[in-house]
N, C-alpha and C positions, 0 to 999 in steps of 0.2 A: 772623544771625536779629536781629528788632527786640527791645530791651528791654523787660522786664515793665512793664504799666502797676501793677499791685499784684503785691508781692513778699513771701511767707512766709519766712523765714530761721531755722531752726532752732527755730520757736516753741511754747513749752510752755506747758499750763497746766493745774492741779489744781485740783479742790475737796475740800480733807480727804486721804483716801487716795485718790480717784477719780482718776488722772491722764488727762485726757482727752484733751490733746495731749502727744506725748511727744516733739516735733521735728518738726516740722510743716515742709517744704519744698515750696513753692507757686507758681507763676508764670501770672498770670492778665493776660491783653493784651489790648490796646485797641481796640475795635470787634468783639469775638468774645463769643459765649455759653460760658461754662464751667459743665458741667455738674460738682457735687459729689454722688457715690455713697457708698456703703456702709452696713453694718448700722443696724439702729438703737441709738441711744444711743452711736454711734460719734465723734460730736462735729461732725456737719456744721454743726448751726444753731450752735455755738458758734462756729465759723471764722466765720462770717456775720456775727455780734455782734461780733468782733475787729475785721472791716474795718468797721463803721458807728460803732464807739466803744461799745457798750453793754459790752463787757468789755476788761480790759487784760491783755496775757500777762504770764506769771510771767519769763519771759526769751525772748530771742532778740529778731526785729526784723522789724516788717510796714511794707515801704517802699510809697509812692505816688509813682510818677514819679521813683524813686530816691531819696525823700526819707524819713526815719524818721519814723512818725508820731509817736512818743514825744518825739522834738525838736521838733516843729513847737509854735508859739507858739499862744495859746488863741485868736486872730484867723485865724491859719493854719487850724488845726481846724473852726473855724465856716465859713469859706468853704468847707473840703472838702465838708463834710456838707450844706452847699445843693446840692452836685451830686451829692448821692447819693439813692436815695430806695428802700425797703422795702416789698415785699409781702408781710406776714405770713401764715403757714401760715392761720390761722382768719380771714384777711380784715382784722380788727381793726376794722370799719368802728364809730361812735359811736352806738349806738341812738337816741340823742335827736335825731340831728341827721340830714336828708334828704338825698337823694342828691345834690343839688346841694353843701349845706354840707360834707358830707364828702369831696367831692372838690375843694373851694376849700380846704379848712383848709390844707394844705401852702403854698398860696400867700400865706393870710395871716399864716402862721408864718415862712417864710422870705423874702418880699418884700416892697418897697414900692408894688406897683402898686396904682393908684389900682383902686376898687371896678369903673367899667365895663372897664377891662384883664383883671381877675379874672374876669368876668363873660362874655369873649370867649375867654378860653383855656378856663375847664370848659367851656362851651357846643361849643367847637372837638372838645376830648376827646370829650365825650360824643356828639358827630354821629360822629365815627370809630368809636367801640366800638359805634354803634348802642343807645345809651340816654337818647337827647335826652328821650324820651316820658316818663321816669321819674324826673324830675327833683325832683319834690314827695315821691316818695314815702319811705318810712322802710325800713330795711333788714330790718325785721320783716315786711315785706309782699313781699320777693323770694326766689326761687329761689336755691338753692345756686351754680347759672350766672350769673346775674344780679348776683350779689353779688359772683361774682369778677372779672365787668366793672366793676363800680364800683371796687373796690380796683385793677384793672389802671389805670383813669381817674385814680385818685387818685395812684398811684405814677409816671404818665408826666407828670402836667400842668404838673409843675415843668420839664419838659425837661431830666431827670438824665444826667450823662454815665455815671453807673452805677446800674443798678437791682437789687437783691440779692431773690432770688425765693425764699421758704422754702415746700418743698411746698405748690406753687400748684395743684396740681390735688386736695390731698385734699378727700376726702369727694364727688366728683363722678363721674357713670356714666362709661362711658367712650366715648361720643359726647363730652361734655361735655370730659373729659381732655382729647380730641384738639383741641377748638374753643379751648380755652386754650393750648395748647402752638403749635397756629397762629397766635393772636393775637400771642403774645409773639415767636415767629419773624418775623410781619409786621413790627410795629411795629420791632423791631432793626434789621430791614432798611431801613426807612424812617428813623429817628431815629439810628441806628448808635450807639446806645449800649452800654456795656460790661456784660453780664449775667454774673450768677453765680447758677447755679440747684442749689439742694438739693433732689432728686428721688428717689421710691424709683421710679419707674416709668423698667422698665427692660424691653424695648429703646427703647422710646418716645422717650426721652430723646434719645437718639443724635440724633434726627432732625432737631433743632434746634440741636444743640450741636456748637460746632468743636471744643472741647478737652473732656476729660473727666478728672476726678480721682477716685481710689479710696481712700480712707481707710479703714486697719482697724488696730487696737490703737494708737492713735493716731497714725500714720505714716501719709505717702501711699505707698500701694506701687505705684500706675500715675499716669502722668501723658502725656497723648499724644491723637492724634485718634480719631473714632469706629471708624474701619476698624481701627487698631492694636489698641484693645482688644475688639474683636469677633474679631480673628485672635491675639489671647494665647494662648497654652496653657499658662500659671502656672496649677495644679491651682484655687488659692484664687480667681484671678481667672474664669477658665473657669466653674467650679462657680456663682459670683455670677451671673453674666450669663446662663447657661444652665442654671437649676436643674432643670429638667425631663428634663437627659440622664442 
């Protein structure tokens, strides 16, 4: 089997007496979508924030292509973060910037592209996501589903190697949820990025993911493909994905 692209090795993280991670072991493979599932407050979003570098582990190690993030030099960390995008749960669009400027922001911050190249890349992504006609509108003028499209365009505009999605369908109706999942699935196939998605959408998230990891009590209690988790008869896992049974 190919080596993991991102690997958590016995990672622990506490906030006071709240032991969120109690020895997380997880392998994420390049070019795949991995869904992180579990109850609310179990540490799914905390896990994402460790990958992006917004939080540091108390102990254990997080490896990227076999290299410990903690041992990387400042420049190496900066280069890694340039290859990574994050789609926030609440979209995190800036209300004072129009759609075009929201999408262009990562290119302005992370690249040395000239204005014309930035415009070309932004308009291309907007065209792909069918939002080209709203470039001058502001977030407050958009529907929830349209905001998700803008947030996805911003996450993809740097052509990242890794995209982290924190509850990307929160607040959407079933039809729009399916549309967002379809967009993520299609773009992952097209651009081959490695996706990590925190989600409550069971079993819908299984349709777009190659791997599933389930967190419970600060540990990964399942890691495998969608078919394996669907067929898992462990009481806790079976009840979580089949709550109506």
